[in-house]
N, CA, C and O atoms as a Tinker XYZ file with bonds, in Angstrom:
   308  protein
     1  N     15.474000   11.691000  -14.475000    73     2
     2  CA    15.163000   10.378000  -13.952000    64     1     3
     3  C     16.400000    9.502000  -14.133000    63     2     4     5
     4  O     16.959000    9.414000  -15.227000    81     3
     5  N     16.810000    8.867000  -13.063000    73     3     6
     6  CA    17.995000    8.014000  -13.049000    64     5     7
     7  C     17.563000    6.569000  -13.240000    63     6     8     9
     8  O     16.524000    6.162000  -12.720000    81     7
     9  N     18.353000    5.783000  -13.985000    73     7    10
    10  CA    18.085000    4.365000  -14.193000    64     9    11
    11  C     19.237000    3.556000  -13.610000    63    10    12    13
    12  O     20.407000    3.833000  -13.874000    81    11
    13  N     18.882000    2.542000  -12.807000    73    11    14
    14  CA    19.887000    1.664000  -12.206000    64    13    15
    15  C     19.465000    0.214000  -12.402000    63    14    16    17
    16  O     18.291000   -0.077000  -12.628000    81    15
    17  N     20.432000   -0.686000  -12.313000    73    15    18
    18  CA    20.113000   -2.114000  -12.418000    64    17    19
    19  C     19.698000   -2.640000  -11.043000    63    18    20    21
    20  O     19.966000   -2.021000  -10.013000    81    19
    21  N     19.054000   -3.768000  -11.057000    73    19    22
    22  CA    18.652000   -4.389000   -9.790000    64    21    23
    23  C     19.893000   -4.762000   -8.972000    63    22    24    25
    24  O     19.853000   -4.747000   -7.741000    81    23
    25  N     20.975000   -5.091000   -9.642000    73    23    26
    26  CA    22.234000   -5.409000   -8.965000    64    25    27
    27  C     22.758000   -4.183000   -8.217000    63    26    28    29
    28  O     23.217000   -4.295000   -7.080000    81    27
    29  N     22.687000   -2.999000   -8.865000    73    27    30
    30  CA    23.122000   -1.766000   -8.201000    64    29    31
    31  C     22.235000   -1.455000   -7.000000    63    30    32    33
    32  O     22.723000   -1.019000   -5.957000    81    31
    33  N     20.936000   -1.678000   -7.149000    73    31    34
    34  CA    20.003000   -1.444000   -6.045000    64    33    35
    35  C     20.333000   -2.360000   -4.871000    63    34    36    37
    36  O     20.351000   -1.927000   -3.719000    81    35
    37  N     20.590000   -3.612000   -5.171000    73    35    38
    38  CA    20.903000   -4.578000   -4.123000    64    37    39
    39  C     22.195000   -4.195000   -3.384000    63    38    40    41
    40  O     22.288000   -4.343000   -2.166000    81    39
    41  N     23.175000   -3.709000   -4.127000    73    39    42
    42  CA    24.477000   -3.386000   -3.542000    64    41    43
    43  C     24.437000   -2.151000   -2.653000    63    42    44    45
    44  O     25.218000   -2.043000   -1.708000    81    43
    45  N     23.525000   -1.207000   -2.951000    73    43    46
    46  CA    23.493000    0.048000   -2.188000    64    45    47
    47  C     22.057000    0.536000   -2.024000    63    46    48    49
    48  O     21.717000    1.645000   -2.437000    81    47
    49  N     21.224000   -0.298000   -1.421000    73    47    50
    50  CA    19.801000    0.020000   -1.283000    64    49    51
    51  C     19.572000    1.349000   -0.578000    63    50    52    53
    52  O     18.802000    2.178000   -1.062000    81    51
    53  N     20.219000    1.562000    0.543000    73    51    54
    54  CA    20.021000    2.801000    1.302000    64    53    55
    55  C     20.355000    4.035000    0.483000    63    54    56    57
    56  O     19.628000    5.028000    0.520000    81    55
    57  N     21.437000    3.972000   -0.245000    73    55    58
    58  CA    21.859000    5.107000   -1.084000    64    57    59
    59  C     20.775000    5.454000   -2.098000    63    58    60    61
    60  O     20.432000    6.624000   -2.270000    81    59
    61  N     20.232000    4.431000   -2.774000    73    59    62
    62  CA    19.243000    4.691000   -3.813000    64    61    63
    63  C     17.891000    5.109000   -3.234000    63    62    64    65
    64  O     17.192000    5.928000   -3.830000    81    63
    65  N     17.523000    4.563000   -2.093000    73    63    66
    66  CA    16.254000    4.977000   -1.460000    64    65    67
    67  C     16.348000    6.439000   -1.033000    63    66    68    69
    68  O     15.400000    7.201000   -1.223000    81    67
    69  N     17.481000    6.835000   -0.458000    73    67    70
    70  CA    17.652000    8.245000   -0.091000    64    69    71
    71  C     17.669000    9.139000   -1.328000    63    70    72    73
    72  O     17.141000   10.251000   -1.293000    81    71
    73  N     18.268000    8.670000   -2.417000    73    71    74
    74  CA    18.292000    9.450000   -3.656000    64    73    75
    75  C     16.885000    9.614000   -4.223000    63    74    76    77
    76  O     16.599000   10.599000   -4.904000    81    75
    77  N     16.012000    8.655000   -3.946000    73    75    78
    78  CA    14.639000    8.723000   -4.449000    64    77    79
    79  C     13.820000    9.815000   -3.759000    63    78    80    81
    80  O     12.718000   10.131000   -4.208000    81    79
    81  N     14.340000   10.395000   -2.675000    73    79    82
    82  CA    13.647000   11.535000   -2.059000    64    81    83
    83  C     13.680000   12.739000   -2.991000    63    82    84    85
    84  O     12.809000   13.606000   -2.920000    81    83
    85  N     14.687000   12.795000   -3.866000    73    83    86
    86  CA    14.874000   13.951000   -4.745000    64    85    87
    87  C     14.389000   13.716000   -6.169000    63    86    88    89
    88  O     13.935000   14.652000   -6.828000    81    87
    89  N     14.478000   12.473000   -6.655000    73    87    90
    90  CA    14.088000   12.188000   -8.043000    64    89    91
    91  C     13.646000   10.738000   -8.165000    63    90    92    93
    92  O     13.924000    9.916000   -7.292000    81    91
    93  N     12.961000   10.435000   -9.250000    73    91    94
    94  CA    12.504000    9.079000   -9.501000    64    93    95
    95  C     13.677000    8.235000   -9.990000    63    94    96    97
    96  O     14.445000    8.657000  -10.855000    81    95
    97  N     13.800000    7.042000   -9.423000    73    95    98
    98  CA    14.839000    6.096000   -9.809000    64    97    99
    99  C     14.137000    4.905000  -10.465000    63    98   100   101
   100  O     13.270000    4.281000   -9.854000    81    99
   101  N     14.509000    4.591000  -11.702000    73    99   102
   102  CA    13.947000    3.437000  -12.407000    64   101   103
   103  C     14.895000    2.262000  -12.218000    63   102   104   105
   104  O     16.104000    2.393000  -12.411000    81   103
   105  N     14.343000    1.113000  -11.839000    73   103   106
   106  CA    15.141000   -0.093000  -11.617000    64   105   107
   107  C     14.900000   -1.034000  -12.789000    63   106   108   109
   108  O     13.761000   -1.272000  -13.191000    81   107
   109  N     15.997000   -1.568000  -13.333000    73   107   110
   110  CA    15.888000   -2.492000  -14.471000    64   109   111
   111  C     16.454000   -3.853000  -14.106000    63   110   112   113
   112  O     17.310000   -3.975000  -13.231000    81   111
   113  N     15.959000   -4.871000  -14.795000    73   111   114
   114  CA    16.456000   -6.235000  -14.661000    64   113   115
   115  C     16.768000   -6.723000  -16.063000    63   114   116   117
   116  O     15.856000   -6.957000  -16.856000    81   115
   117  N     18.035000   -6.879000  -16.375000    73   115   118
   118  CA    18.489000   -7.248000  -17.718000    64   117   119
   119  C     17.927000   -6.292000  -18.767000    63   118   120   121
   120  O     17.508000   -6.713000  -19.846000    81   119
   121  N     17.923000   -5.002000  -18.436000    73   119   122
   122  CA    17.484000   -3.968000  -19.369000    64   121   123
   123  C     15.984000   -3.706000  -19.384000    63   122   124   125
   124  O     15.535000   -2.746000  -20.011000    81   123
   125  N     15.213000   -4.529000  -18.716000    73   123   126
   126  CA    13.755000   -4.354000  -18.668000    64   125   127
   127  C     13.378000   -3.540000  -17.440000    63   126   128   129
   128  O     13.796000   -3.859000  -16.327000    81   127
   129  N     12.592000   -2.493000  -17.638000    73   127   130
   130  CA    12.132000   -1.664000  -16.521000    64   129   131
   131  C     11.173000   -2.487000  -15.665000    63   130   132   133
   132  O     10.171000   -3.007000  -16.155000    81   131
   133  N     11.501000   -2.593000  -14.372000    73   131   134
   134  CA    10.655000   -3.425000  -13.499000    64   133   135
   135  C     10.064000   -2.676000  -12.318000    63   134   136   137
   136  O      9.071000   -3.120000  -11.743000    81   135
   137  N     10.659000   -1.540000  -11.944000    73   135   138
   138  CA    10.154000   -0.835000  -10.768000    64   137   139
   139  C     10.614000    0.618000  -10.792000    63   138   140   141
   140  O     11.522000    0.998000  -11.532000    81   139
   141  N      9.952000    1.413000   -9.954000    73   139   142
   142  CA    10.347000    2.803000   -9.764000    64   141   143
   143  C     10.428000    3.098000   -8.279000    63   142   144   145
   144  O      9.578000    2.662000   -7.502000    81   143
   145  N     11.439000    3.831000   -7.895000    73   143   146
   146  CA    11.515000    4.403000   -6.549000    64   145   147
   147  C     11.288000    5.889000   -6.753000    63   146   148   149
   148  O     12.013000    6.521000   -7.521000    81   147
   149  N     10.314000    6.451000   -6.094000    73   147   150
   150  CA    10.027000    7.870000   -6.301000    64   149   151
   151  C      9.665000    8.540000   -4.989000    63   150   152   153
   152  O      9.273000    7.880000   -4.026000    81   151
   153  N      9.801000    9.862000   -4.963000    73   151   154
   154  CA     9.465000   10.585000   -3.734000    64   153   155
   155  C      7.983000   10.435000   -3.403000    63   154   156   157
   156  O      7.137000   10.331000   -4.291000    81   155
   157  N      7.696000   10.427000   -2.129000    73   155   158
   158  CA     6.301000   10.415000   -1.677000    64   157   159
   159  C      5.796000   11.842000   -1.750000    63   158   160   161
   160  O      6.445000   12.770000   -1.268000    81   159
   161  N      4.633000   12.008000   -2.357000    73   159   162
   162  CA     4.059000   13.343000   -2.433000    64   161   163
   163  C      3.041000   13.514000   -1.314000    63   162   164   165
   164  O      2.242000   12.616000   -1.050000    81   163
   165  N      3.071000   14.632000   -0.678000    73   163   166
   166  CA     2.137000   14.940000    0.395000    64   165   167
   167  C      1.035000   15.793000   -0.205000    63   166   168   169
   168  O      1.295000   16.834000   -0.809000    81   167
   169  N     -0.194000   15.342000   -0.033000    73   167   170
   170  CA    -1.297000   16.111000   -0.600000    64   169   171
   171  C     -1.440000   17.438000    0.135000    63   170   172   173
   172  O     -1.148000   17.544000    1.327000    81   171
   173  N     -1.886000   18.429000   -0.590000    73   171   174
   174  CA    -2.037000   19.753000    0.010000    64   173   175
   175  C     -3.264000   19.824000    0.903000    63   174   176   177
   176  O     -3.302000   20.607000    1.852000    81   175
   177  N     -4.269000   19.007000    0.601000    73   175   178
   178  CA    -5.476000   18.995000    1.427000    64   177   179
   179  C     -5.303000   18.011000    2.570000    63   178   180   181
   180  O     -4.819000   16.899000    2.359000    81   179
   181  N     -5.689000   18.398000    3.768000    73   179   182
   182  CA    -5.645000   17.422000    4.859000    64   181   183
   183  C     -6.688000   16.340000    4.614000    63   182   184   185
   184  O     -7.740000   16.597000    4.028000    81   183
   185  N     -6.388000   15.145000    5.062000    73   183   186
   186  CA    -7.298000   14.033000    4.882000    64   185   187
   187  C     -8.525000   14.202000    5.777000    63   186   188   189
   188  O     -8.406000   14.529000    6.958000    81   187
   189  N     -9.687000   13.978000    5.206000    73   187   190
   190  CA   -10.938000   14.115000    5.956000    64   189   191
   191  C    -11.164000   12.834000    6.747000    63   190   192   193
   192  O    -11.084000   11.742000    6.184000    81   191
   193  N    -11.446000   12.947000    8.047000    73   191   194
   194  CA   -11.711000   11.743000    8.844000    64   193   195
   195  C    -12.929000   10.989000    8.299000    63   194   196   197
   196  O    -13.855000   11.592000    7.756000    81   195
   197  N    -12.912000    9.685000    8.450000    73   195   198
   198  CA   -14.013000    8.861000    7.970000    64   197   199
   199  C    -15.238000    9.074000    8.840000    63   198   200   201
   200  O    -15.154000    8.981000   10.064000    81   199
   201  N    -16.358000    9.353000    8.227000    73   199   202
   202  CA   -17.610000    9.609000    8.933000    64   201   203
   203  C    -18.287000    8.268000    9.263000    63   202   204   205
   204  O    -18.611000    7.512000    8.347000    81   203
   205  N    -18.505000    7.960000   10.543000    73   203   206
   206  CA   -19.134000    6.686000   10.905000    64   205   207
   207  C    -20.513000    6.506000   10.277000    63   206   208   209
   208  O    -20.899000    5.382000    9.957000    81   207
   209  N    -21.250000    7.579000   10.099000    73   207   210
   210  CA   -22.579000    7.474000    9.483000    64   209   211
   211  C    -22.454000    6.990000    8.038000    63   210   212   213
   212  O    -23.298000    6.227000    7.570000    81   211
   213  N    -21.421000    7.421000    7.335000    73   211   214
   214  CA   -21.200000    6.965000    5.968000    64   213   215
   215  C    -20.865000    5.472000    5.942000    63   214   216   217
   216  O    -21.269000    4.750000    5.030000    81   215
   217  N    -20.128000    5.027000    6.945000    73   215   218
   218  CA   -19.750000    3.611000    7.001000    64   217   219
   219  C    -20.984000    2.731000    7.120000    63   218   220   221
   220  O    -21.058000    1.678000    6.487000    81   219
   221  N    -21.944000    3.147000    7.917000    73   219   222
   222  CA   -23.150000    2.352000    8.109000    64   221   223
   223  C    -23.937000    2.214000    6.808000    63   222   224   225
   224  O    -24.661000    1.235000    6.626000    81   223
   225  N    -23.805000    3.172000    5.914000    73   223   226
   226  CA   -24.551000    3.114000    4.655000    64   225   227
   227  C    -24.056000    1.990000    3.751000    63   226   228   229
   228  O    -24.854000    1.394000    3.028000    81   227
   229  N    -22.750000    1.684000    3.773000    73   227   230
   230  CA   -22.247000    0.652000    2.870000    64   229   231
   231  C    -22.069000   -0.709000    3.523000    63   230   232   233
   232  O    -21.809000   -1.696000    2.834000    81   231
   233  N    -22.204000   -0.773000    4.834000    73   231   234
   234  CA   -22.057000   -2.064000    5.511000    64   233   235
   235  C    -23.290000   -2.930000    5.262000    63   234   236   237
   236  O    -24.409000   -2.418000    5.284000    81   235
   237  N    -23.111000   -4.219000    5.027000    73   235   238
   238  CA   -24.259000   -5.091000    4.784000    64   237   239
   239  C    -25.109000   -5.241000    6.047000    63   238   240   241
   240  O    -24.602000   -5.206000    7.168000    81   239
   241  N    -26.386000   -5.407000    5.836000    73   239   242
   242  CA   -27.322000   -5.565000    6.952000    64   241   243
   243  C    -27.765000   -7.021000    6.984000    63   242   244   245
   244  O    -28.106000   -7.601000    5.954000    81   243
   245  N    -27.757000   -7.603000    8.177000    73   243   246
   246  CA   -28.188000   -8.985000    8.334000    64   245   247
   247  C    -29.170000   -9.064000    9.493000    63   246   248   249
   248  O    -29.014000   -8.385000   10.508000    81   247
   249  N    -30.179000   -9.901000    9.324000    73   247   250
   250  CA   -31.168000  -10.072000   10.389000    64   249   251
   251  C    -30.691000  -11.098000   11.416000    63   250   252   253
   252  O    -31.281000  -11.225000   12.489000    81   251
   253  N    -29.617000  -11.834000   11.084000    73   251   254
   254  CA   -29.094000  -12.864000   11.978000    64   253   255
   255  C    -28.214000  -12.235000   13.056000    63   254   256   257
   256  O    -27.457000  -11.303000   12.784000    81   255
   257  N    -28.317000  -12.747000   14.268000    73   255   258
   258  CA   -27.477000  -12.287000   15.371000    64   257   259
   259  C    -26.044000  -12.756000   15.116000    63   258   260   261
   260  O    -25.815000  -13.948000   14.912000    81   259
   261  N    -25.095000  -11.851000   15.124000    73   259   262
   262  CA   -23.712000  -12.199000   14.798000    64   261   263
   263  C    -23.119000  -13.199000   15.787000    63   262   264   265
   264  O    -22.258000  -13.992000   15.408000    81   263
   265  N    -23.555000  -13.181000   17.034000    73   263   266
   266  CA   -23.013000  -14.133000   18.014000    64   265   267
   267  C    -23.400000  -15.562000   17.656000    63   266   268   269
   268  O    -22.625000  -16.490000   17.886000    81   267
   269  N    -24.590000  -15.745000   17.096000    73   267   270
   270  CA   -25.028000  -17.075000   16.671000    64   269   271
   271  C    -24.148000  -17.540000   15.513000    63   270   272   273
   272  O    -23.688000  -18.682000   15.496000    81   271
   273  N    -23.921000  -16.667000   14.564000    73   271   274
   274  CA   -23.093000  -16.992000   13.408000    64   273   275
   275  C    -21.670000  -17.366000   13.836000    63   274   276   277
   276  O    -21.113000  -18.351000   13.352000    81   275
   277  N    -21.093000  -16.590000   14.730000    73   275   278
   278  CA   -19.733000  -16.860000   15.198000    64   277   279
   279  C    -19.673000  -18.179000   15.957000    63   278   280   281
   280  O    -18.742000  -18.959000   15.758000    81   279
   281  N    -20.655000  -18.442000   16.827000    73   279   282
   282  CA   -20.699000  -19.701000   17.576000    64   281   283
   283  C    -20.804000  -20.899000   16.639000    63   282   284   285
   284  O    -20.125000  -21.906000   16.842000    81   283
   285  N    -21.645000  -20.799000   15.621000    73   283   286
   286  CA   -21.790000  -21.902000   14.667000    64   285   287
   287  C    -20.485000  -22.132000   13.903000    63   286   288   289
   288  O    -20.097000  -23.269000   13.635000    81   287
   289  N    -19.825000  -21.038000   13.562000    73   287   290
   290  CA   -18.556000  -21.137000   12.856000    64   289   291
   291  C    -17.505000  -21.827000   13.717000    63   290   292   293
   292  O    -16.756000  -22.671000   13.225000    81   291
   293  N    -17.446000  -21.476000   14.994000    73   291   294
   294  CA   -16.459000  -22.060000   15.901000    64   293   295
   295  C    -16.751000  -23.527000   16.169000    63   294   296   297
   296  O    -15.827000  -24.325000   16.325000    81   295
   297  N    -18.041000  -23.892000   16.223000    73   295   298
   298  CA   -18.415000  -25.282000   16.489000    64   297   299
   299  C    -17.965000  -26.206000   15.357000    63   298   300   301
   300  O    -17.770000  -27.402000   15.573000    81   299
   301  N    -17.801000  -25.658000   14.156000    73   299   302
   302  CA   -17.403000  -26.450000   13.024000    64   301   303
   303  C    -15.912000  -26.780000   12.992000    63   302   304   305
   304  O    -15.464000  -27.508000   12.106000    81   303
   305  N    -15.148000  -26.265000   13.929000    73   303   306
   306  CA   -13.685000  -26.504000   13.933000    64   305   307
   307  C    -13.329000  -27.785000   14.595000    63   306   308
   308  O    -12.150000  -28.130000   14.679000    81   307
């Protein structure tokens, strides 16, 4: 793991971002660790598409017609 100052990062941002593809870069400000640049990891499992039926289960249910609510909201402007 490489450690650089924020001044070094500012002076050569592209260089350090490209270096972060290979290893984690720790950024310091007056000796205090403030950030990390690290490689992005790609998960081995493909992401499962969001199931619309699952979405309906967590969405709130309202008996009020949404068009009425939106119209009332707009009238208040």
